[in-house]
N, C-alpha and C positions, 0 to 999 in steps of 0.2 A: 776112698781115693779123692772124692770131690772135696772132702774136708781138707786134705793135704794141699790140693790145688788152691783152695780159697785162702788158706793161711799163708801159703807162699806168695800168692798174688797180693794180699794185703801188706805183707812184709816188704817185698821187693818191688812191687809195681810191675807194669808191663815191660817186657824185655826187647820188643821190636825186632824179633828174629824173623827170617834169617838175615844177617847183615850183608846185603847185596843189592845192587842197583837193577839187575836183570835176572830173568829166570836162568839164562845160561850161566851167569856168574854164580848163582846158587849151586848149580850142578858141578861147575868147575871147583868150587870150594868144597863140595861134598867128596870129590875125588882126591883133592890135594890134602884134605885134613886127615886122611888115613895115616895113622902111626906118627902123628906129629902134633905140635901145639898150634893153636889158631894164630898166634902171633907170627909164626913162620909162614902160614898160609897167606896172611895179609901181605907179607912182603912179596911173595910170589905173584899174587894177584895184582899188586901194585906194578910189578914189572910188566905183566901182560897188558895192563891198561896203558902204560906209557908207550907201548909198541902197537896200540890199537888191535890187540889180538883176542879180545873177549867176544868173539863170535864164532860160530861153528865153521864157517868158510875160512876164516883167518887161521884157525887152529889147524885145519886140514892142510892148508897151503904152506904154512910156515915150515922151513926146514927143520928136521928132527933135532939136529944139534943145537940150533938156536932156541927151540922150545925147551930142550933140556936145561940149557944154561939159564933161561929166564925163570924157570920154576925150581931151580936148585935150592933156594932157601927152604922149600917144603920137604926136602929129603926124598930119598928113593926116586930121584928125578928121572932115571931111565924108565922105570916101570910106569910112573905117573904120566910121563910124556906120551908113552904108548897108549895108555888108557884114555887120556884126553882126546887123542886123535881117533880112537875107536868110537868114543862116545859122540864126538862131533860128527863123524861120518854117519853114525846111526841116526842122529837127528836129521841130517840132510836127506838121507835115503828114505826116511819115514815121514816126511812132511812137516818136520819141526814140531814145536810144542803145541801148536794149534790142532794139528791132526792127531797127534799122539794123545792129547788130552781127551779126545772123544772115545778112547778105548775104555772099557770097564777097568776098574782099579786093579784087579788081580791079573787081568790080561796084560796091562801095562807093566805091572811088577814082574811078571814072568819074562817079558822081553828085556827089561833092564837087568834082571838077574842072569840072563844068558850072555851078557856082555862081559868080556874079560876084565877082571878086577873090580867088578861091582858086586859087593855082598849085600846082605839084607839091610844093614844100617844105612849104607850109602844109597841103596835103591829107595828105601823108605824116606830118607831125607829129601831126595829129589821129588818123590811123589807128593809129599806133604807141602814142601816149601816152594817148589817150582811148578809142579803140575796141579797143585792145589786140590788134592783129593784127601779125604779123611783117613789117614793111617797113622798109628802112633809109632814114633821112633824110639827104639830102645838102645841104650848104650850102657857102658860100664857104670856110669853114675846112677842110672835108673835101677840097675840090679843092686848096687850098694845101698841106696836109700831104701828101697822096698824090702830088702832083707833086714836092714836095721829096724825098720818100722814093724816088722813081723808079718808083712804081706806075703812073703815067699819064704821057703825053707832053706834056700841056698842061692848064692850069687852065681852058681854054675847053671842055673835054670836055662832051658832052651830059649833062644831069642823069641821065636814065634809063640811059644807057650805064654811068656810074659806079655808080649804085645797083645795077644788075644784076651788075656786076663784084664788088662787095663781097658781095652776097648769095650769089653762087656760091662765094665763098671761105670762107664761115662757115656754121655751122649756122643754120637759120631759127628763131631763138629770140628771143622778145620781149624778155626781160631783157638778153640779149647786145646786141641792136641798140640798145636804149634806153641802156644804159650806155656803149657804144662811142661813140655820137653825143655824149653828154654829156662824155665824156672828151676827145674831139677838140676840142670847144669850149673846155674848160678848158685843154688843152695849148696851143692856138693863142693864147689870151689871155695866157698866161704866158710861153711860149717861142717858138712858131712864129708870131710876129707878122709884119706886112708887112716890118718891119725886124727880123730874128730876133735873139733873145737865146739864143745857142747854149750858153753856159756852164751846165753843170748839166742839160742836156736829157737826159731818159732814153732818147731815140731817136737820139742823135747818132752812134753808131757805125754805124748803118744808114742814115744820111741821105746820099743822093747829092748834094744841094744843098751840104751842108757839105764833103763830100769833094772836090767840084770847086772849093772856094774861092769859091763864089758868094755866101756869106752876108756881104756887105760890112758892116763895122761891127760884126759880132758878135765874141764872144770865142772864140778857138780855143785 
């Protein structure tokens, strides 16, 4: 796995993730990006910034209908507005990022997972990029890449099974986990797509998927 990281880093360079100005913006983005493209999230966050609503107290106080309208570009705006308010209230009630960051990693994770609408990927994104604790974020891109590389037997692997497998293979380092996740996303958007574009791929010589000739329609 370290070889994969090193090759991706040399090829793409640093990704400067998560794209946000504050810890709270990271968490808002983590909630809004569920089931939508990041370009749509950017539009929603831009709307919130224009209205000076990127703080927990502002989110709690803004009328529900107004919040739903502002985040409409991110889709599922009724659900996501509710989830943003729940998360904002959670932060306020628990002393904000400073106090919550004092919790052990898995105690914090348990609290986040108990919030409505916060699943494992969302919680871990918050923990890594906002609370700055070393946990690896798994997404569909991670499963696709590691399956094609031959690291796992199925893309249907359980989230935590794969997360723990990655964490056992690498030093528990916040910057490493952060950069690796970002590089995987970058790579899968450019090369390891659902219909892969293998020509020029920096990982091609180690790719089991390519060696087996399964990358139909790709360039060999």
